[in-house]
matplotlib code that plots the C-alpha trace (Angstrom):
import matplotlib.pyplot as plt

x = [-162.7, -164.2, -167.5, -169.4, -172.6, -174.3, -176.6, -177.8, -180.2, -181.1, -183.9, -187.1, -185.2, -186.8, -185.7, -184.0, -181.7, -178.1, -175.3, -173.7, -169.9, -167.6, -163.7, -161.3, -158.2, -155.5, -151.9, -148.8, -148.7, -151.1, -150.6, -153.9, -154.8, -156.3, -160.0, -162.6, -166.1, -169.4, -172.7, -175.7, -179.4, -181.1, -184.5, -188.5, -190.4, -189.6, -192.0, -189.3, -185.0, -185.2, -182.1, -181.8, -180.6, -177.8, -175.4, -175.4, -175.2, -171.9, -169.8, -170.3, -167.8, -165.5, -164.3, -163.8, -161.5, -163.8, -165.1, -168.4, -171.8, -175.5, -177.4, -180.9, -182.7, -185.5, -189.2, -193.1, -194.1, -191.0, -191.4, -189.2, -187.0, -185.7, -184.4, -181.7, -180.7, -179.8, -178.0, -176.1, -175.2, -173.7, -171.6, -170.8, -169.8, -167.4, -166.1, -164.7, -163.8, -162.0, -158.3, -158.8, -161.0, -158.1, -161.4, -160.2, -163.7, -163.2, -164.0, -166.3, -170.1, -173.8, -176.0, -179.7, -182.0, -185.6, -186.7, -182.9, -182.5, -184.8, -182.7, -179.9, -180.4, -182.1, -179.3, -177.1, -178.9, -180.0, -176.7, -175.6, -178.7, -178.5, -181.2, -178.2, -175.2, -176.8, -177.8, -173.8, -171.8, -170.1, -169.9, -171.0, -168.6, -167.8, -171.2, -171.5, -170.9, -168.2, -170.6, -173.8, -175.1, -178.9, -180.5, -183.8, -185.2, -187.5, -186.9, -189.9, -193.4, -195.1, -196.5, -194.6, -194.4, -194.6, -197.1, -197.3, -193.6, -194.2, -197.2, -195.8, -192.6, -194.6, -197.8, -201.2, -202.1, -200.6, -204.5, -203.7, -200.8, -200.7, -200.0, -198.1, -194.2, -193.0, -193.5, -193.0, -188.9, -189.2, -189.6, -185.8, -185.6, -186.7, -183.8, -180.8, -178.3, -174.7, -173.8, -174.9, -173.2, -171.6, -174.2, -174.1, -178.2, -179.8, -183.2, -185.7, -187.6, -190.5, -190.7, -193.5, -193.9, -190.6, -191.2, -188.1, -189.5, -188.3, -184.2, -184.9, -185.7, -183.8, -180.7, -182.3, -181.8, -178.0, -177.4, -179.3, -176.5, -173.5, -173.3, -171.7, -174.1, -174.0, -177.7, -178.1, -181.7, -181.7, -184.8, -186.7, -185.9, -189.3, -188.5, -186.2, -183.6, -180.7, -178.1, -180.5, -178.6, -179.5, -177.4, -180.5, -183.2, -185.9, -187.9, -189.4, -186.8, -187.7, -185.0, -182.7, -182.8, -179.6, -179.1, -179.1, -176.6, -174.3, -174.7, -172.9, -169.7, -170.4, -170.8, -167.5, -165.6, -168.1, -165.4, -162.2, -162.5, -163.9, -161.9, -159.7, -159.2, -157.6, -153.8]
y = [21.5, 24.1, 24.5, 26.6, 26.8, 27.0, 28.3, 25.6, 26.0, 24.4, 24.8, 24.5, 24.5, 26.0, 28.9, 26.9, 24.4, 24.3, 22.7, 22.5, 20.9, 19.6, 19.3, 17.8, 19.6, 18.6, 18.4, 17.7, 16.0, 14.3, 10.8, 11.3, 14.6, 13.9, 12.0, 10.6, 12.5, 11.2, 13.1, 12.7, 13.2, 13.3, 12.0, 13.2, 12.3, 14.9, 16.5, 18.1, 17.1, 15.9, 17.3, 13.8, 12.4, 15.4, 17.0, 14.1, 11.5, 13.4, 14.0, 10.5, 10.1, 12.3, 11.1, 8.0, 10.4, 11.2, 14.4, 14.7, 16.7, 17.7, 18.9, 20.5, 19.5, 21.2, 19.6, 20.0, 21.7, 21.9, 18.7, 16.1, 16.1, 19.3, 17.7, 14.7, 18.6, 19.8, 16.8, 17.4, 21.4, 20.3, 17.3, 20.0, 22.4, 19.7, 18.8, 22.6, 22.9, 19.3, 21.0, 23.2, 21.0, 18.3, 15.8, 12.9, 13.4, 10.0, 8.9, 10.1, 8.8, 9.8, 8.4, 8.6, 7.8, 6.8, 9.2, 10.6, 7.4, 7.4, 10.6, 8.9, 6.1, 8.3, 10.3, 7.3, 6.0, 8.8, 10.7, 10.1, 11.3, 14.5, 15.9, 16.2, 16.5, 19.4, 21.7, 21.2, 21.1, 17.6, 13.8, 11.4, 9.7, 12.9, 12.9, 9.6, 8.4, 6.0, 4.5, 4.6, 3.9, 4.2, 3.2, 2.3, 3.6, 3.7, 2.0, 1.0, 3.0, -1.1, -2.7, -2.1, 1.0, 4.0, 6.2, 9.9, 9.8, 9.6, 11.9, 13.9, 13.9, 14.3, 16.1, 14.5, 11.7, 8.4, 6.7, 8.8, 8.2, 4.5, 3.8, 6.4, 6.5, 9.2, 6.9, 3.5, 6.0, 6.8, 2.8, 2.4, -1.3, -1.1, 0.9, -0.4, -1.2, -2.7, 1.0, 1.6, 2.2, -0.4, 0.0, -0.8, -1.5, -2.0, -1.3, -3.5, -5.5, -4.7, -1.0, -0.3, 2.7, 2.0, -2.0, -3.9, -5.5, -1.6, -2.9, -6.8, -6.0, -2.9, -5.5, -8.0, -5.3, -5.0, -8.5, -9.6, -6.5, -7.7, -4.7, -5.3, -4.9, -5.1, -5.7, -6.3, -6.7, -6.5, -7.5, -5.2, -1.1, 1.2, 3.5, 6.8, 5.0, 7.8, 6.2, 4.2, 5.7, 8.4, 10.5, 10.7, 9.5, 12.3, 15.7, 12.3, 10.0, 7.4, 6.4, 3.9, 0.0, -1.1, -4.1, -1.2, 0.6, -1.3, -0.3, 2.6, 0.7, -2.1, 1.1, 2.5, -1.5, -0.9, 2.6, 1.4, -1.6, 0.2, 2.9, 3.9, 6.3, 9.1, 9.8]
z = [3.5, 0.6, 0.6, -1.7, -2.7, -7.2, -8.2, -11.0, -13.9, -16.7, -19.4, -17.2, -13.5, -10.3, -8.8, -6.0, -8.4, -6.3, -5.9, -2.6, -2.6, 0.2, -1.5, 0.5, 1.1, -0.1, 1.5, 0.9, 3.8, 2.8, 0.2, -1.2, -2.8, -6.4, -5.3, -7.2, -5.9, -4.5, -6.0, -4.0, -5.4, -1.8, -2.3, -1.5, -4.4, -6.5, -4.1, -2.4, -1.5, 1.8, 4.5, 6.4, 2.9, 1.6, 4.5, 6.6, 3.9, 2.1, 4.9, 5.7, 2.3, 3.5, 6.5, 4.5, 1.8, -1.0, -2.3, -2.0, -3.9, -3.2, -5.7, -4.5, -7.9, -9.0, -7.5, -7.6, -10.4, -12.4, -14.2, -15.5, -17.3, -16.0, -13.1, -15.2, -17.3, -13.1, -12.7, -15.6, -15.6, -11.8, -13.4, -15.8, -13.0, -11.3, -14.2, -15.0, -11.2, -12.2, -11.1, -8.8, -6.6, -7.0, -8.7, -10.3, -12.3, -14.5, -10.8, -10.1, -9.2, -8.5, -5.5, -4.9, -2.5, -3.1, -5.6, -5.7, -7.2, -9.2, -10.7, -9.7, -12.3, -15.0, -15.6, -15.6, -18.6, -20.2, -20.3, -23.1, -25.7, -27.5, -25.0, -22.4, -24.8, -26.3, -23.1, -21.5, -24.6, -23.5, -24.8, -22.9, -22.5, -20.4, -18.3, -17.6, -13.9, -13.5, -10.5, -9.1, -5.5, -5.4, -1.2, -2.0, -5.6, -7.4, -10.4, -11.7, -13.5, -13.7, -11.1, -8.0, -9.1, -6.1, -8.5, -6.1, -7.6, -11.3, -11.1, -9.2, -12.1, -15.2, -14.2, -14.0, -12.3, -12.6, -14.4, -17.0, -17.5, -17.4, -21.3, -22.2, -23.6, -21.0, -18.4, -20.6, -20.7, -17.2, -16.7, -15.1, -15.6, -19.6, -19.8, -19.2, -21.7, -21.5, -21.1, -17.7, -15.0, -11.9, -9.6, -5.8, -4.6, -0.8, -0.5, 2.5, 2.4, 4.0, 2.4, 2.1, 0.7, -2.6, -3.0, -2.3, -6.3, -7.8, -6.9, -8.0, -11.2, -12.3, -10.8, -12.8, -15.6, -14.5, -14.6, -18.5, -19.5, -17.8, -16.3, -11.9, -9.7, -6.0, -4.5, -0.3, 0.6, 4.4, 6.0, 8.2, 8.0, 6.7, 3.5, 4.3, 6.0, 4.8, 7.0, 9.2, 11.8, 15.0, 12.5, 9.9, 12.0, 11.7, 14.2, 15.4, 17.0, 13.3, 11.0, 13.0, 11.8, 13.8, 10.9, 7.9, 8.8, 8.2, 4.3, 4.4, 5.2, 2.5, 0.4, 0.8, 0.2, -2.8, -3.7, -3.1, -5.0, -7.7, -7.6, -4.6, -3.0, -4.7, -6.8]

ax = plt.figure().add_subplot(projection="3d")
ax.plot(x, y, z, "-o")
ax.set_aspect("equal")
plt.show()
């Protein structure tokens, strides 16, 4: 496996943004060499980037036969839309190296957890807008993900919002942002169009940080625009479970939720059905 780290710099970026790639070796002995890639945006409320949703998750996808990459995007005090532009820079880097890395660039999928889910979905919805395309010199079709995997995502800035994420992303306190055009723009259930990529979404009913309504609202918006979506709501579990297994538990041993462990296997089936394993 080829593991490399690349600096990512976009307008407004912080100093630590980077992309770490996990590229499976090619071999004449293997049926598949060219493979889809899963680009992962960990969570952290836009205040930090969670290691529990980074490499440990990437390695799950390489074990399935997919290339993977983890974007460490800029966080506080860096503000919107720098993070979206960083995803675009990462996307451009992957496309530029697609032949060398044997990446099927038309089958690249973006994954995000919590606030990283908001970033992944924001990029998926806004990647065709001028502020993104002009920043990397690519057209919308070259930047649009083939699909998105959203794990307990932050979506809405309305009644069921995770207010801290939006305050950290946009600057200022949440109340000062209410009624502004910018807060409306980043309420993603209101930004879905028929051009949105198909989605795999999971959440827990008892999430006490990002309410399950975030996923329900987004899935409903996708349905309204006839965008295919697979949605799983698990009955129990807190926020930020990652893999929900011992592999991603935190330093205190929290984060194991047996009934949620299956999400990664369900995502594997979704990926295979949508995009295959490789060529």
